[in-house]
C-alpha positions in Angstrom: 3.9 25.9 -0.2 4.8 27.9 -3.2 7.7 30.3 -3.5 7.6 33.5 -5.4 3.9 33.9 -5.2 2.3 37.3 -5.0 -0.9 37.2 -3.0 -3.6 39.8 -3.5 -3.9 42.4 -0.9 -6.5 41.8 1.8 -9.0 44.6 2.4 -10.8 44.7 5.7 -14.1 46.2 4.5 -14.4 44.1 1.4 -13.9 40.3 2.1 -13.4 38.4 -1.1 -13.5 34.7 -2.0 -9.8 33.8 -2.5 -8.6 30.8 -4.4 -4.9 30.1 -4.2 -3.5 28.0 -7.0 0.0 26.6 -7.0 2.6 27.3 -9.6 3.9 23.8 -9.5 3.1 20.7 -11.6 3.1 17.0 -10.7 2.9 14.3 -13.4 2.2 10.7 -12.5 4.5 8.5 -14.5 4.7 4.8 -15.0 7.8 3.5 -13.1 10.6 1.9 -15.2 11.4 -0.7 -12.5 9.1 -2.7 -10.3 8.1 -0.9 -7.1 6.1 -1.8 -4.0 2.3 -1.5 -4.5 2.1 1.4 -2.0 4.6 3.6 -3.9 3.9 5.9 -6.8 6.3 7.9 -9.0 5.8 11.5 -10.0 7.8 13.9 -12.2 7.7 17.2 -10.3 9.0 20.8 -10.6 12.6 21.3 -9.7 11.6 23.9 -7.1 9.3 21.5 -5.2 10.6 20.2 -1.9 9.5 17.0 -0.1 7.2 19.0 2.2 5.6 20.7 -0.9 4.9 17.3 -2.5 3.3 16.0 0.7 1.2 19.1 1.2 0.2 19.2 -2.5 -1.2 15.6 -2.4 -2.8 15.9 1.0 -4.4 19.3 0.7 -5.5 19.2 -3.0 -6.2 15.5 -3.6 -6.8 14.3 0.0 -4.3 11.5 -0.5 -2.7 10.3 2.8 1.1 10.3 2.4 3.5 8.4 4.6 6.9 9.4 3.1 8.4 11.2 0.2 11.7 10.6 -1.4 13.1 12.7 -4.2 16.0 12.6 -6.7 17.2 14.7 -9.6 17.5 13.0 -12.9 20.4 14.6 -14.8 20.0 14.3 -18.6 22.8 13.8 -21.1 24.2 16.4 -23.4 25.6 13.9 -26.0 23.2 14.9 -28.8 24.3 17.4 -31.3 22.2 19.7 -33.5 22.6 20.5 -37.2 25.4 23.0 -36.4 27.3 20.3 -34.4 26.6 22.1 -31.1 25.9 20.0 -28.0 22.2 19.9 -27.1 21.3 19.2 -23.5 17.8 18.1 -22.4 16.6 19.7 -19.2 17.0 17.9 -15.9 14.0 17.0 -13.9 13.1 15.9 -10.4 11.4 12.6 -9.6 9.4 12.1 -6.4 8.6 8.7 -5.0 5.6 8.9 -2.7 4.8 6.2 -0.3 1.1 6.0 0.6 -0.2 5.8 4.2 -2.8 3.6 5.8 -2.1 0.4 3.8 -3.3 2.0 0.6 -2.1 0.6 -2.7 -1.9 2.1 -6.2 -2.1 0.0 -9.3 -1.2 1.9 -12.5 -4.3 1.7 -14.8 -4.1 -0.6 -17.8 -5.4 1.8 -20.5 -4.9 -0.6 -23.4 -5.8 -4.1 -22.4 -4.8 -7.1 -24.6 -7.6 -8.2 -26.8 -8.6 -11.8 -27.6 -6.2 -13.2 -30.2 -8.7 -15.6 -31.8 -10.1 -14.1 -35.0 -13.6 -14.9 -36.1 -13.8 -17.5 -38.9 -13.9 -16.0 -42.4 -12.2 -12.7 -41.5 -9.1 -11.4 -43.1 -7.0 -12.2 -40.0 -8.2 -15.8 -40.0 -7.3 -16.2 -43.7 -3.9 -14.7 -43.1 -3.3 -16.9 -40.1 -4.2 -20.0 -42.1 -1.9 -19.0 -44.9 0.9 -18.4 -42.4 0.4 -21.9 -41.0 0.4 -23.5 -44.5 3.7 -21.6 -45.4 5.3 -22.8 -42.2 4.3 -26.4 -42.9 5.7 -26.1 -46.5 9.0 -24.7 -45.2 9.6 -27.6 -42.7 12.0 -30.2 -44.0 10.6 -33.7 -44.9 11.2 -36.0 -41.9 11.6 -39.0 -44.3 14.8 -37.6 -45.8 16.8 -38.1 -42.6 18.6 -34.8 -42.6 19.6 -34.8 -46.3 19.2 -31.4 -47.9 16.6 -30.7 -50.5 19.0 -30.0 -53.3 20.5 -33.4 -53.0 18.1 -35.6 -55.0 17.3 -39.1 -53.8 
């Protein structure tokens, strides 16, 4: 699964409990465009292959994976630093994972919308009332028939 990993030597007479950790990272990101409910988007290490992504999710997190698609997002180098040298942000790999067995993934709503009705007597209610009065005062008088304010009748 991982490349460039140096495993500890195995000794016959001294069995040891071995834990192998990967040197990869996977970050779950919110997709920019609408995706099917069974597809999730991850930002992964550039060295990870499709098989690595699938094994990572199935072995570590026990998530059934049907298919994996990857792409490399190339970043721009149009920014310049204080010395007028071009600065390029690093490229990254994006993996789209399709879940198996009719499983769906809904990205969690961490900050749900709160009720917009303020309680009476609070600062928000007073500000809202003031705003309504100002809007009412700014509306033109319907009895004037479209004649501007500065033109006296």
